[in-house]
Residue, then its C-alpha position, 0 to 999 in steps of 0.5 A: m367354712s368362712t374365715p370370721t372377721t376379728s372383731t367376730r373372732s375376738s368374742l368366740k370361745e375357744l381356750t376355755f376353763r371347760g376345755i381345759i378340764i375335758g382335754g386333761i381328763i382325756t389327756l389322763l386316759f390316753t397318756a396312762a394307755n399309751v405308755y402301757l401299750g408302748l412298753k407291753v407290746g411296743l406300739t403306741f396310738a395317735t391321741s389327735i383324732p380320737a381326742a377330736v372326736i370325744s371332745m366333739a361328742i362332749l361339747r355338742f352338750f353346751a349350746d355355746h361350744t365352738i369349733q375352735e374350742n373343740n379344737i383346743v380340747q383335742t390339741i391338749a390331749s393330743a400334746a400329752g398322748t405324744l409326750s409319752a412316747v419318752i418311754f422308747i428311751l427313759p426305761g433304758l436307765v433301769i435296763v443298764g441298772w442305773w435306776s431301780g424306778f422312775p424317780y417322780w419329780t426328776t421324770m415329770a420335770v424331763c417330760a415337762v422341760g423336754g416337751l416345753l421346749g418342743v412347744m416353743y420350737s414348733i411355733p417359729l416352724r408353724r410358719a415355716l412348715v404350716t402356713g408357708c408349706d404345701l406338705p400333706y399334714p394327713e392327720g392335721v387335715a383328718g382332725a380339721e374335717i372332723l371337726k368341721v363336720g361335727d361343728a353343730h352350727e354348720k348344718s348343711d347336706d354336704n355336712t351331713l353327707g361328710l359325716h356319714a363318710i367318716i361313720w362309716g370309713s370308722i365302722c369298717s375300719a374299726a371293724m376290721s381292728l375287732l376282727s384281728y384282735m379276736k384274731v378271726a381275721s388276720s391283721s397282716i400277710s406276708a411270705t418269706f422266701k430264698l432269694g439269691a444266697g439269701a432271702t427276704s420277705i414281703g408282707t403287709s398290714l391289713s389296716l384301712a387306717l394306712i389306706g387313709v393316710g396314703h389317700l391324704v399324703g398323695l402318690t409322690v410320698g408313697i412311691a419314695m416309701l415303696i422305693g425305699m422299702f424296695v432297698s431294704y428288701f429286696i437289695l439289703i436283706p438278701y445281701f445281708s442273709a447270705g450265708q446265713l441260712d443254714g440250720s436256721a429259720v429263714s423268717d428269724v434270719v430275715d427279721t434278725v438281719f432287718s432289726t439289727q442291720v438294715r434298719y441302721i442304714g434306714a437310720g443313715v439315710m434318715a440322718v442324711a436326709a435330715i440334714w438336707t431337709l433342714i438346709k431346705i427349709i432354713s431359708p423359711i425357718v429364718k423367714g418364718i422368725r422374722d415374720a413372728m418379729r415383724s407381727s410382735h412389734t405390729r402388735h406392740d405398736g398398736g398395730e392389727v395382726p389377723q387374729t389367725e396370725r397371731d403366735i406367741p411373741i417371738t421374744v417371749v419364745a426365745l426367752v423361754i427356750v433360753l430360761s429352759m437351759i437352766p433347769v436343763g443344767g439343774l437336771l444334769w448337774l443333779f443326775t451327775n452329782g456323787t457319780e463316777i463322771a462328777h469330776n467333769t460335770a462342767m464340761l458334760i453339762a455346758v456341752s449337753v445344754i449346747f447340744t440341746l439347744l442346737a439338736g432341739l432345733l434339728v429334731a423339731a425340724v425333722c420331725g415336723y416335716m415327717a409329721g408333714l409328709i406322712g402323719s404323726s401316728n407313722s413317723p418313725v420317731s423311734g429312728v430319730g431316737i436312734l439318731v439322738v441318742v448317736l449324736t449325744a453319745l458322739a458329744i459326750v465322748a468328744v468331751h469325757g473320752h470312752g471311760s476308763s473303768a466299767a463304772e465311768t463307763t456306765a455312768l456315761i451311758a446313763y448320762t447319755l441316755f438321760t441327756a438324750a431323753i431330753v432332747f427326744c421330748i423335743a422331737t416327739i412334740s414337734n411331731d405331733n404339734l406341727q399336726d395340731l398347728k395345721t389343724g387349727q389353721l384350717v379351723n381358723a383358731t388363733p395360734w397363741k392360744q393353741q400354743v398355750a394349750l400344748v403347753i397345758g397338754v404338757v403339763f398334764g402328760a408329764l404329771v402322770i407318765p412317771p406314776v404309770l412307768n413306776l407302775m410298770q416297773n414294779a408289776f413286770g420290770f423290763q427285759g434285759a434289766p437286773n433281775a427281770g422277771a419272765d414276765a418282763l416287759a419287752a420295752p423294744q424300743a428302749s432295749l435297742i437304743s440302750a444297746l446303742a449307747k453302750g456300743v458308742i460309748g464302749g467304743t464297739q458300735n459297727w459304723s459301717l452301717l450307719g456309713l452305708g446309709a449315708i451314702i445312699g442318702i446322699v444318692i437319693v438326695i442327688i437324685d431328687e434335685v435332679l428331678n427337681l430341676t428336669t421335671k420343673r418339680r412335677f416329679a420328686l423323690p423326697p429323700l426323708a420319706v425314702g429312709m422312712g421306707m427303708y426303716l419302717p416294716a414293709s408291712l407298715t410302708i406297703l399300704i400307704p403308696v396303695g392308699g396313694i394310688i387309690g386316691f390319686f384316681y379317686d381324685r381324678w374321678s371327682l374332676t369329671r364331677k360339676d363340683p370337683e371340690r366337693a366331690r374330692r372333699m368326700g373322698t377325703l373325709l371317706a380317708t379321714g373315717l379310715i384313720v378314726g376307726e383304728s384310732l379310737f378302737g386303739v384306745i378302747y383296746a388299750g384300756i382292755v388289756g390295761a384292765t386285764g393285763n392280758e395282751e391278747p384279751l379279745a382273742v376267740v380262737g387260737d393259732s390253728f385258725a390262722t389260715p382261715a383268719t387270713f383268707i377272712g382278713a384278706i376278704f374283707f379288708i379288699g372288700s371294705i375298700a372296694l365297697l367304701y368307694r364304690w359307695i361315696r362315689g355313688v353317694v356324690a354322683r346322685t347329689d350332683s348333677e350331671p357330670t361335665l367334662p374336665e376342663a382342658g389341662a384339668e387332668e394336668a392339674i393333679d400334681v403328684h406332689 
């Protein structure tokens, strides 16, 4: 699609009242479903792509709609759905016994202020990590492709073929999800076995969406994650499980070692990688801020700035960030008022406000970078939550100590979780916003209008999260909380992060695991820099991707490099076509369809779970069918991939002219970055 001129662009519908209303309705549904599903089974679904599909379907009934208006709708819904990840921390206040429920205005304000800061921090990052960077942004690209092929004003044979690619990919992906929820087909395959004196496991989910993600992110990120997984599952887990196998189920030992030891090492690797990433991107960030200031001055002086480069003025961004510290300080003061730590309120609030300012920039940059690497849905934001809680607790202990009584220690733990929740909202919003801004870049959206839409989405999400949290608390409660019943929700991330806060504040945290991870992270950084220097950046080992491979379960990690390999060979084949870019785009659209189908079905399934209150509402067979389900799942999964890629190659070949040999050096043009 060609880039419209400024005069034409200014007349296009973009940030419209109907778009805000549609986005708000989708937001309410998606946010409620995400909060429920996240607390029930520890999983959330990405809302950006389903929102884009639903928006496209609704706005097609309006003759004057535009692709940019569609983009605004998905942006609003995406921001709010992502904000629901605050459930990874806030329920911790109930689990430690500080809250008995979720005060509406306090919870809403935490989500709103933290989310607003996340939007503001992501604005200068747009120039650094989106327009001035070649990160793949798989879901941002997928969202843009959906909007393009669904644009009623852009009719062509290529768009029709692209829409068919998305539809067939979606059908297969959704069918795989449906069969797995029916328990007719297994959703994963795994095996646990002894290795040396210890044990380990290996396995994979049967997620077609992860194949799509791998295709979009490319080979380098996939290989880096595979290396991280190898370190965790074939070195660390066998080492730490040695001597623990007598009298215990091997699978239980492996799961426990991974969740209580290896994941912390992975978090240490991610911490070092995050710091190094920030050091490397600080120059582009500063340049982005300077460019934003220059753009603001140009517009103020009456000069012309391309509409697709108009952000919210950087002076407004800076003012909003600074003024936001007032409600942050107010929330912290209300939280400490009348508690055992009230005597040190001024110092605690001062440190927390400064920490929010500085840590907010760190987590926004790192989460944006992670989203650019592997996408928002697969980014380990819970790992960022671990780092946020550790840093918050260390800052609080530095100015207050560990507490002189049990009551004071509990108050400090609660204060840590409350402060961390604000910073974590910044992290989750930044993780998603840059994907949305990438989509906007690809469909020629106006950045400042999209940024306003992000703020609107945050407000919608903040309004609906507290009542859903209270509904979950009153109906079920949370495991580990006082008076929790037998049907209490697991809230696994909140339980883990609460335990971590207790360990740091109480002085019982085992720092050796995080320290070992930091050492491994330093080694990986050195290897990556050596590769960059000796191969002129042709090969790389992204440290953050390695850390994510160590932190995430193998079932999520292993398919991304598989998808990367499939995408690599498909792209090589596309070079034999007369129009390589067209052929390559069709592969991208097929990969997009794989993500779309699973995402949309995730929305539907969350609604079914919420309506029935049953964790397995679609199951038609029991656990006794597990063995046949494994074979059915593997056959359907492998068969779908083979047939879909064979089909898209056949369709491209039939609609293309005779293939031509690649030009000299064409294969070298495929950079595994």
